[in-house]
VOVO-609466 format. One record per residue (C-alpha): residue in one letter; residue number from 1; x, y, z. Coordinates in pm, whole numbers. Layout:
N
<pt><residuo>A</residuo><num>NUM</num><xx>X</xx><yy>Y</yy><zz>Z</zz></pt>
...
***
This chain:
115
<pt><residuo>M</residuo><num>1</num><xx>579</xx><yy>75</yy><zz>-12</zz></pt>
<pt><residuo>G</residuo><num>2</num><xx>247</xx><yy>94</yy><zz>-190</zz></pt>
<pt><residuo>S</residuo><num>3</num><xx>109</xx><yy>351</yy><zz>53</zz></pt>
<pt><residuo>F</residuo><num>4</num><xx>419</xx><yy>558</yy><zz>22</zz></pt>
<pt><residuo>L</residuo><num>5</num><xx>409</xx><yy>560</yy><zz>-352</zz></pt>
<pt><residuo>F</residuo><num>6</num><xx>40</xx><yy>638</yy><zz>-357</zz></pt>
<pt><residuo>R</residuo><num>7</num><xx>93</xx><yy>944</yy><zz>-130</zz></pt>
<pt><residuo>R</residuo><num>8</num><xx>368</xx><yy>1061</yy><zz>-349</zz></pt>
<pt><residuo>L</residuo><num>9</num><xx>187</xx><yy>1023</yy><zz>-660</zz></pt>
<pt><residuo>A</residuo><num>10</num><xx>-117</xx><yy>1203</yy><zz>-515</zz></pt>
<pt><residuo>R</residuo><num>11</num><xx>105</xx><yy>1495</yy><zz>-382</zz></pt>
<pt><residuo>E</residuo><num>12</num><xx>304</xx><yy>1531</yy><zz>-692</zz></pt>
<pt><residuo>A</residuo><num>13</num><xx>28</xx><yy>1462</yy><zz>-933</zz></pt>
<pt><residuo>G</residuo><num>14</num><xx>237</xx><yy>1235</yy><zz>-1151</zz></pt>
<pt><residuo>D</residuo><num>15</num><xx>574</xx><yy>1063</yy><zz>-1206</zz></pt>
<pt><residuo>A</residuo><num>16</num><xx>802</xx><yy>1231</yy><zz>-1447</zz></pt>
<pt><residuo>R</residuo><num>17</num><xx>995</xx><yy>920</yy><zz>-1502</zz></pt>
<pt><residuo>F</residuo><num>18</num><xx>709</xx><yy>757</yy><zz>-1682</zz></pt>
<pt><residuo>D</residuo><num>19</num><xx>581</xx><yy>1060</yy><zz>-1883</zz></pt>
<pt><residuo>T</residuo><num>20</num><xx>789</xx><yy>970</yy><zz>-2194</zz></pt>
<pt><residuo>V</residuo><num>21</num><xx>717</xx><yy>605</yy><zz>-2153</zz></pt>
<pt><residuo>K</residuo><num>22</num><xx>344</xx><yy>604</yy><zz>-2132</zz></pt>
<pt><residuo>T</residuo><num>23</num><xx>299</xx><yy>785</yy><zz>-2462</zz></pt>
<pt><residuo>K</residuo><num>24</num><xx>495</xx><yy>519</yy><zz>-2645</zz></pt>
<pt><residuo>P</residuo><num>25</num><xx>323</xx><yy>172</yy><zz>-2661</zz></pt>
<pt><residuo>L</residuo><num>26</num><xx>631</xx><yy>-26</yy><zz>-2718</zz></pt>
<pt><residuo>A</residuo><num>27</num><xx>843</xx><yy>139</yy><zz>-2446</zz></pt>
<pt><residuo>F</residuo><num>28</num><xx>547</xx><yy>107</yy><zz>-2219</zz></pt>
<pt><residuo>F</residuo><num>29</num><xx>512</xx><yy>-266</yy><zz>-2293</zz></pt>
<pt><residuo>I</residuo><num>30</num><xx>882</xx><yy>-314</yy><zz>-2233</zz></pt>
<pt><residuo>T</residuo><num>31</num><xx>863</xx><yy>-139</yy><zz>-1897</zz></pt>
<pt><residuo>W</residuo><num>32</num><xx>557</xx><yy>-331</yy><zz>-1792</zz></pt>
<pt><residuo>M</residuo><num>33</num><xx>717</xx><yy>-683</yy><zz>-1895</zz></pt>
<pt><residuo>A</residuo><num>34</num><xx>1026</xx><yy>-591</yy><zz>-1722</zz></pt>
<pt><residuo>Q</residuo><num>35</num><xx>845</xx><yy>-524</yy><zz>-1390</zz></pt>
<pt><residuo>A</residuo><num>36</num><xx>635</xx><yy>-846</yy><zz>-1446</zz></pt>
<pt><residuo>T</residuo><num>37</num><xx>965</xx><yy>-1038</yy><zz>-1500</zz></pt>
<pt><residuo>W</residuo><num>38</num><xx>1115</xx><yy>-899</yy><zz>-1197</zz></pt>
<pt><residuo>V</residuo><num>39</num><xx>813</xx><yy>-973</yy><zz>-976</zz></pt>
<pt><residuo>S</residuo><num>40</num><xx>806</xx><yy>-1340</yy><zz>-1110</zz></pt>
<pt><residuo>I</residuo><num>41</num><xx>1175</xx><yy>-1391</yy><zz>-1035</zz></pt>
<pt><residuo>V</residuo><num>42</num><xx>1125</xx><yy>-1253</yy><zz>-684</zz></pt>
<pt><residuo>M</residuo><num>43</num><xx>822</xx><yy>-1485</yy><zz>-647</zz></pt>
<pt><residuo>L</residuo><num>44</num><xx>1007</xx><yy>-1803</yy><zz>-743</zz></pt>
<pt><residuo>P</residuo><num>45</num><xx>1143</xx><yy>-1898</yy><zz>-397</zz></pt>
<pt><residuo>I</residuo><num>46</num><xx>789</xx><yy>-1874</yy><zz>-254</zz></pt>
<pt><residuo>I</residuo><num>47</num><xx>656</xx><yy>-2095</yy><zz>-519</zz></pt>
<pt><residuo>A</residuo><num>48</num><xx>934</xx><yy>-2332</yy><zz>-454</zz></pt>
<pt><residuo>V</residuo><num>49</num><xx>894</xx><yy>-2366</yy><zz>-89</zz></pt>
<pt><residuo>N</residuo><num>50</num><xx>521</xx><yy>-2402</yy><zz>-141</zz></pt>
<pt><residuo>S</residuo><num>51</num><xx>547</xx><yy>-2678</yy><zz>-384</zz></pt>
<pt><residuo>V</residuo><num>52</num><xx>722</xx><yy>-2923</yy><zz>-152</zz></pt>
<pt><residuo>P</residuo><num>53</num><xx>467</xx><yy>-3162</yy><zz>-2</zz></pt>
<pt><residuo>C</residuo><num>54</num><xx>417</xx><yy>-3112</yy><zz>371</zz></pt>
<pt><residuo>I</residuo><num>55</num><xx>424</xx><yy>-3401</yy><zz>627</zz></pt>
<pt><residuo>S</residuo><num>56</num><xx>80</xx><yy>-3542</yy><zz>691</zz></pt>
<pt><residuo>Q</residuo><num>57</num><xx>-122</xx><yy>-3411</yy><zz>988</zz></pt>
<pt><residuo>D</residuo><num>58</num><xx>-124</xx><yy>-3763</yy><zz>1137</zz></pt>
<pt><residuo>E</residuo><num>59</num><xx>252</xx><yy>-3772</yy><zz>1143</zz></pt>
<pt><residuo>F</residuo><num>60</num><xx>297</xx><yy>-3425</yy><zz>1273</zz></pt>
<pt><residuo>P</residuo><num>61</num><xx>-8</xx><yy>-3268</yy><zz>1412</zz></pt>
<pt><residuo>G</residuo><num>62</num><xx>-63</xx><yy>-2899</yy><zz>1487</zz></pt>
<pt><residuo>P</residuo><num>63</num><xx>80</xx><yy>-2580</yy><zz>1339</zz></pt>
<pt><residuo>H</residuo><num>64</num><xx>459</xx><yy>-2561</yy><zz>1368</zz></pt>
<pt><residuo>L</residuo><num>65</num><xx>700</xx><yy>-2289</yy><zz>1342</zz></pt>
<pt><residuo>M</residuo><num>66</num><xx>1054</xx><yy>-2388</yy><zz>1261</zz></pt>
<pt><residuo>L</residuo><num>67</num><xx>1360</xx><yy>-2185</yy><zz>1345</zz></pt>
<pt><residuo>S</residuo><num>68</num><xx>1389</xx><yy>-2079</yy><zz>979</zz></pt>
<pt><residuo>D</residuo><num>69</num><xx>1023</xx><yy>-1961</yy><zz>973</zz></pt>
<pt><residuo>I</residuo><num>70</num><xx>1101</xx><yy>-1730</yy><zz>1280</zz></pt>
<pt><residuo>L</residuo><num>71</num><xx>1432</xx><yy>-1619</yy><zz>1115</zz></pt>
<pt><residuo>G</residuo><num>72</num><xx>1258</xx><yy>-1551</yy><zz>782</zz></pt>
<pt><residuo>M</residuo><num>73</num><xx>978</xx><yy>-1350</yy><zz>944</zz></pt>
<pt><residuo>S</residuo><num>74</num><xx>1219</xx><yy>-1156</yy><zz>1167</zz></pt>
<pt><residuo>L</residuo><num>75</num><xx>1434</xx><yy>-1074</yy><zz>864</zz></pt>
<pt><residuo>F</residuo><num>76</num><xx>1128</xx><yy>-970</yy><zz>665</zz></pt>
<pt><residuo>L</residuo><num>77</num><xx>996</xx><yy>-745</yy><zz>956</zz></pt>
<pt><residuo>A</residuo><num>78</num><xx>1347</xx><yy>-575</yy><zz>1006</zz></pt>
<pt><residuo>G</residuo><num>79</num><xx>1368</xx><yy>-510</yy><zz>633</zz></pt>
<pt><residuo>F</residuo><num>80</num><xx>1020</xx><yy>-368</yy><zz>614</zz></pt>
<pt><residuo>L</residuo><num>81</num><xx>1060</xx><yy>-146</yy><zz>907</zz></pt>
<pt><residuo>T</residuo><num>82</num><xx>1394</xx><yy>-32</yy><zz>777</zz></pt>
<pt><residuo>E</residuo><num>83</num><xx>1229</xx><yy>71</yy><zz>446</zz></pt>
<pt><residuo>V</residuo><num>84</num><xx>938</xx><yy>247</yy><zz>618</zz></pt>
<pt><residuo>I</residuo><num>85</num><xx>1152</xx><yy>445</yy><zz>844</zz></pt>
<pt><residuo>A</residuo><num>86</num><xx>1399</xx><yy>533</yy><zz>565</zz></pt>
<pt><residuo>D</residuo><num>87</num><xx>1106</xx><yy>639</yy><zz>335</zz></pt>
<pt><residuo>R</residuo><num>88</num><xx>947</xx><yy>846</yy><zz>614</zz></pt>
<pt><residuo>Q</residuo><num>89</num><xx>1296</xx><yy>1032</yy><zz>665</zz></pt>
<pt><residuo>K</residuo><num>90</num><xx>1334</xx><yy>1112</yy><zz>311</zz></pt>
<pt><residuo>D</residuo><num>91</num><xx>981</xx><yy>1219</yy><zz>277</zz></pt>
<pt><residuo>G</residuo><num>92</num><xx>1041</xx><yy>1467</yy><zz>551</zz></pt>
<pt><residuo>W</residuo><num>93</num><xx>1360</xx><yy>1578</yy><zz>374</zz></pt>
<pt><residuo>L</residuo><num>94</num><xx>1177</xx><yy>1633</yy><zz>51</zz></pt>
<pt><residuo>E</residuo><num>95</num><xx>913</xx><yy>1835</yy><zz>220</zz></pt>
<pt><residuo>E</residuo><num>96</num><xx>1175</xx><yy>2066</yy><zz>360</zz></pt>
<pt><residuo>K</residuo><num>97</num><xx>1331</xx><yy>2105</yy><zz>25</zz></pt>
<pt><residuo>R</residuo><num>98</num><xx>991</xx><yy>2190</yy><zz>-124</zz></pt>
<pt><residuo>T</residuo><num>99</num><xx>942</xx><yy>2451</yy><zz>153</zz></pt>
<pt><residuo>K</residuo><num>100</num><xx>1292</xx><yy>2592</yy><zz>86</zz></pt>
<pt><residuo>V</residuo><num>101</num><xx>1434</xx><yy>2484</yy><zz>417</zz></pt>
<pt><residuo>H</residuo><num>102</num><xx>1743</xx><yy>2373</yy><zz>222</zz></pt>
<pt><residuo>D</residuo><num>103</num><xx>1868</xx><yy>2328</yy><zz>-133</zz></pt>
<pt><residuo>K</residuo><num>104</num><xx>2069</xx><yy>2005</yy><zz>-115</zz></pt>
<pt><residuo>E</residuo><num>105</num><xx>2028</xx><yy>1782</yy><zz>-417</zz></pt>
<pt><residuo>L</residuo><num>106</num><xx>2075</xx><yy>1446</yy><zz>-233</zz></pt>
<pt><residuo>Y</residuo><num>107</num><xx>1956</xx><yy>1329</yy><zz>110</zz></pt>
<pt><residuo>T</residuo><num>108</num><xx>2265</xx><yy>1163</yy><zz>264</zz></pt>
<pt><residuo>K</residuo><num>109</num><xx>2160</xx><yy>1121</yy><zz>637</zz></pt>
<pt><residuo>G</residuo><num>110</num><xx>1956</xx><yy>903</yy><zz>857</zz></pt>
<pt><residuo>L</residuo><num>111</num><xx>1864</xx><yy>548</yy><zz>766</zz></pt>
<pt><residuo>W</residuo><num>112</num><xx>1808</xx><yy>630</yy><zz>399</zz></pt>
<pt><residuo>S</residuo><num>113</num><xx>2194</xx><yy>678</yy><zz>354</zz></pt>
<pt><residuo>R</residuo><num>114</num><xx>2234</xx><yy>324</yy><zz>476</zz></pt>
<pt><residuo>S</residuo><num>115</num><xx>1942</xx><yy>159</yy><zz>298</zz></pt>
***
């Protein structure tokens, strides 16, 4: 996601959604804090899982993957790949719009329409 946003920012030389916000300190602060709050909320399950003491190595030696670990990693990978593919499809559509191949306002095809 970061690389996609960086490429878009570099190509379009800015983000019009933040043009008015970045000139108003209070609005910028509120936007910044909303993003920080969102990141903190999303991070809470990871903190909760990592705060549970693990079984000592003597009782349960070696690295172990549980079924829940495999399911979680699979779910993450599926979601990440879905996002990457959908963003690439939309990026291609936007490039076609820039070069006047079409004049549609919304991209409603491909994986993007389902994500």
